[in-house]
C-alpha positions in Angstrom: 25.6 8.8 66.9 25.6 6.8 63.8 22.8 7.6 60.9 20.9 5.3 59.0 18.3 4.5 62.0 20.2 2.8 64.1 19.1 2.9 67.6 21.7 3.3 69.8 20.3 1.7 74.2 21.9 2.6 76.5 21.9 1.8 79.9 22.0 4.8 82.4 18.9 5.6 84.5 17.9 8.4 85.9 14.7 7.4 86.5 14.5 4.1 88.7 10.6 3.7 87.8 11.3 3.8 83.9 13.5 1.9 81.5 16.9 4.2 79.9 16.6 6.3 77.5 17.8 5.2 73.0 19.0 7.1 71.3 18.3 7.8 67.4 20.3 10.1 65.1 16.9 12.8 64.5 14.6 11.3 66.8 15.1 14.2 69.9 13.9 10.7 72.6 13.3 7.2 71.9 12.2 5.5 75.3 9.0 2.9 76.8 5.7 3.3 75.9 2.9 3.9 78.3 4.7 3.3 81.7 6.7 6.5 80.6 3.4 8.1 80.0 1.7 7.4 83.1 4.8 8.8 84.9 4.5 11.8 82.5 1.0 12.3 83.4 1.9 12.1 86.6 4.3 15.2 86.6 2.1 16.8 85.1 -0.6 16.7 87.8 2.2 17.4 90.9 4.0 20.1 88.6 4.7 24.0 89.6 6.7 26.7 89.3 8.8 25.6 91.9 9.0 21.8 91.4 12.6 20.2 89.5 11.6 18.3 87.0 15.1 15.7 87.0 16.9 13.6 84.6 14.2 10.9 83.5 12.8 10.1 80.1 9.5 11.0 81.5 10.5 14.2 83.0 12.2 14.8 79.2 9.6 15.1 77.9 7.3 16.5 80.3 10.0 20.1 79.9 9.5 19.6 75.7 5.6 19.5 76.4 5.8 22.4 79.0 8.4 24.3 75.8 5.8 23.9 73.4 2.3 26.0 72.6 1.6 23.0 70.7 1.4 19.9 71.0 0.7 16.8 68.7 0.0 13.3 69.8 0.3 10.5 67.0 -0.8 7.5 69.1 0.3 3.9 67.2 -3.3 2.1 67.7 -1.3 -1.1 66.8 -1.5 -4.1 69.8 1.7 -5.6 71.2 1.4 -9.2 70.4 4.0 -10.2 72.7 2.8 -9.1 76.2 -0.9 -9.3 75.6 -3.8 -11.5 73.6 -4.3 -9.7 70.7 -7.9 -9.9 71.0 -8.2 -8.0 73.9 -7.6 -4.3 73.3 -7.0 -3.5 76.7 -3.3 -1.9 76.0 -4.9 0.6 73.2 -6.9 1.3 76.0 -4.8 2.4 78.3 -2.6 4.5 76.5 -5.7 6.4 75.0 -6.3 6.7 78.2 -3.8 8.2 79.4 -2.9 10.3 76.4 -6.8 11.8 77.1 -5.5 12.4 80.5 -2.2 13.7 79.6 -4.1 16.3 77.0 -6.2 17.4 79.2 -4.0 18.5 81.8 -2.2 20.4 79.2 -5.7 22.1 78.2 -6.7 23.3 81.7 -4.1 23.4 83.4 -1.1 24.5 81.1 -3.5 26.4 78.2 -1.5 24.2 76.1 -2.8 24.1 72.3 -3.5 19.8 72.0 -4.4 18.0 68.6 -4.8 13.7 68.9 -4.7 11.6 66.0 -4.3 8.2 66.1 -3.3 5.8 63.5 
């Protein structure tokens, strides 16, 4: 990987439901937003000791989360105007709802310490 904050895109699809990951020096994982978060939520709900995680972006996030005692979510509050009318904050509400669902599952099912900050 090269330095200077350059993002390197891949075309490797490890999960047919999600776009491929990208890479940047100093960052563990760069991936799409709400689709991936929704899949993380699904995976956490059905996860148990017999469940085998795959290599997709949501699986990688779940693996990292489960290996951690404390999880800090930093959630952006900007609206992607390319996807919708910026006067309708549906995307933001969906993002908040999914992150709250993930946090609740992590707290109740996995006894993780979770904090959320919205920026």
